[in-house]
C-alpha positions in Angstrom: 39.9 -13.6 44.7 43.3 -14.1 43.2 44.5 -11.7 41.1 46.2 -12.6 37.6 49.8 -11.1 37.6 50.4 -8.8 34.7 53.2 -9.4 32.5 55.5 -6.1 32.1 55.8 -4.6 28.8 59.5 -5.4 29.2 58.7 -8.9 29.7 56.5 -9.5 26.8 59.2 -8.1 24.6 62.0 -10.5 26.3 59.4 -13.3 25.9 58.5 -12.4 21.9 62.5 -12.2 21.6 63.1 -15.6 23.1 60.4 -17.0 20.7 62.2 -15.3 17.5 65.5 -17.2 18.6 63.9 -20.2 19.9 62.5 -20.7 15.7 65.5 -19.5 14.0 67.4 -22.3 16.4 64.6 -24.7 15.3 65.3 -24.0 11.9 68.6 -24.4 12.0 68.4 -27.4 13.4 65.8 -28.5 10.9 68.7 -27.9 8.1 71.1 -29.9 9.7 69.1 -32.7 9.8 68.4 -32.7 6.2 72.4 -33.2 5.4 75.3 -34.7 7.2 76.2 -32.9 10.3 80.2 -32.6 10.6 79.8 -31.8 14.3 83.1 -29.6 14.2 83.6 -26.2 15.4 85.4 -23.7 13.3 87.3 -20.1 13.8 86.8 -17.4 11.5 89.8 -15.5 10.2 90.8 -13.2 7.2 88.9 -12.0 4.3 85.3 -12.7 5.6 82.1 -13.3 4.0 79.3 -12.4 6.4 76.8 -14.5 6.2 73.3 -14.1 8.0 71.0 -16.5 9.8 68.8 -17.6 7.0 65.9 -18.3 9.2 64.7 -21.8 7.8 65.7 -20.9 3.9 67.7 -23.5 2.3 68.7 -21.1 -1.0 70.0 -17.4 -0.2 70.1 -15.2 -3.1 72.4 -11.8 -3.2 71.4 -8.9 -5.5 74.3 -7.9 -7.3 74.9 -4.4 -5.3 74.8 -6.8 -2.1 77.5 -9.4 -2.8 80.6 -9.9 -0.8 84.1 -11.2 -2.3 85.4 -14.4 -0.9 88.5 -16.2 -1.9 88.9 -19.8 -0.3 92.1 -21.9 -0.7 93.6 -25.5 -0.1 95.0 -28.5 -0.6 94.5 -30.0 -3.8 92.9 -33.8 -3.1 95.1 -35.6 -5.5 98.0 -33.6 -5.5 99.7 -33.3 -1.8 101.5 -30.0 -1.1 99.5 -28.5 -4.2 97.3 -25.5 -3.3 94.3 -24.6 -5.4 92.3 -21.5 -4.8 89.2 -20.0 -6.3 92.1 -17.4 -7.2 92.8 -19.8 -9.9 89.7 -19.3 -11.9 89.8 -15.3 -12.5 86.8 -14.4 -14.1 84.8 -17.5 -13.9 81.7 -18.2 -11.9 82.8 -20.7 -9.3 80.7 -23.4 -7.7 82.0 -24.5 -4.1 80.7 -27.5 -3.1 81.2 -28.9 0.4 81.3 -32.9 0.5 82.4 -36.1 2.3 82.3 -39.1 0.4 80.8 -40.5 4.0 77.9 -38.4 3.7 75.0 -39.8 1.6 73.4 -36.8 0.1 76.9 -35.8 -1.0 77.3 -39.1 -2.5 73.7 -38.3 -4.7 74.9 -35.1 -5.3 78.1 -35.5 -7.0 77.0 -36.6 -10.2 74.2 -33.5 -10.7 77.5 -31.6 -10.1 79.4 -32.9 -12.6 76.5 -33.0 -15.2 76.3 -29.4 -15.0 80.3 -29.1 -15.0 80.1 -30.6 -18.7 77.4 -28.4 -19.8 78.9 -25.1 -18.9 82.7 -25.5 -18.1 83.0 -24.3 -21.7 81.1 -20.9 -20.7 83.3 -20.1 -17.9 82.1 -21.8 -15.2 84.2 -24.1 -13.0 83.1 -26.5 -9.7 85.3 -26.7 -6.9 84.5 -29.6 -4.0 85.5 -29.1 -0.5 86.2 -32.6 0.9 85.5 -32.3 4.6 86.3 -34.7 7.5 87.6 -37.7 5.4 90.8 -38.4 7.4 92.3 -40.3 4.5 92.9 -38.9 1.2 92.2 -42.6 -0.5 88.4 -42.8 0.4 87.6 -39.8 -1.8 89.9 -39.8 -4.3 88.4 -43.3 -4.9 85.1 -42.1 -4.9 85.5 -39.2 -7.6 87.8 -41.8 -9.6 84.5 -44.3 -9.3 82.1 -41.8 -9.9 84.0 -40.3 -13.1 84.2 -36.4 -11.6 86.6 -34.5 -13.4 86.1 -31.3 -11.3 89.0 -30.3 -9.0 88.3 -30.6 -5.1 90.2 -29.5 -2.0 91.3 -31.9 0.9 90.0 -30.4 4.2 89.6 -33.2 7.1 89.3 -29.6 9.6 87.3 -27.2 7.4 90.2 -25.0 7.7 89.7 -23.8 4.1 86.3 -22.3 5.7 87.4 -19.8 7.9 86.6 -16.9 6.0 83.1 -17.8 5.8 82.1 -15.9 8.9 78.5 -16.8 10.5 78.1 -19.8 8.1 76.5 -22.8 9.1 79.6 -25.2 8.0 77.5 -28.2 10.0 75.6 -28.7 7.1 77.2 -31.0 4.5 76.4 -30.8 1.9 75.8 -27.1 1.1 77.0 -24.8 -2.1 78.0 -21.4 -2.7 78.2 -19.8 -6.1 80.1 -17.0 -6.1 80.0 -14.7 -9.8 82.3 -13.9 -11.9 84.1 -10.9 -9.5 84.0 -14.0 -7.0 81.6 -12.5 -5.3 78.8 -14.7 -3.3 75.6 -14.8 -5.3 73.8 -18.0 -4.4 74.1 -20.0 -1.4 72.2 -23.4 -1.2 71.8 -25.4 2.2 70.7 -28.5 1.0 71.3 -31.1 -1.5 71.1 -30.3 -5.3 70.0 -31.5 -8.6 71.6 -30.5 -11.9 68.1 -28.6 -12.5 68.7 -26.6 -9.4 71.9 -25.4 -10.0 72.0 -24.9 -14.1 70.1 -21.7 -14.5 72.0 -20.1 -11.9 75.2 -20.6 -13.4 74.3 -19.6 -16.7 72.4 -16.7 -15.4 75.8 -15.5 -13.7 78.0 -16.4 -16.8 75.5 -14.0 -18.8 76.0 -11.0 -16.6 79.0 -8.5 -17.7 82.1 -8.7 -16.2 82.5 -4.9 -14.2 86.1 -5.7 -14.6 86.3 -5.3 -18.4 84.0 -2.4 -18.7 
């Protein structure tokens, strides 16, 4: 009679841990497949927003007490040598959209973002694009002109402006980060958006009291 070898408690714990890690990795892989993967690795430096792995979630919301500050800057897509920064929009809700004209979901999403911008820009909401992996300015510039996109965009082929996003899955494109009026991360979308997804979020944040004015 052959005895079955019993797994030790430590072995069971290790196996469970490996299973959880595999599930988390599979969830992130699924998120990548729903968008356009950039395939680039990036380093993290400076003032950082610490992003926790979503474990399959595509919408992550942060309560006011848990929000972390974030500042992003980079070169203007249309004005070479000029810098755009989230700091330029003090006191405004800022919608940061990571996109590329090469990315099909990004192309579908852009008119939805413009719709939100048109409806809320007079209420203190600013949309700011970050164009990644377009190795010529001409293509994204033409895309924005052709689609009638009037919000500004940072031109950042290697994604260096995203360095402050510690742990953020920068290989998921498009993705969107919404900052509250104090420029703290309030909501992260790891998916293509419709106007109806974004509009209630920015309106709610625009209605929040600005703690700096108390």
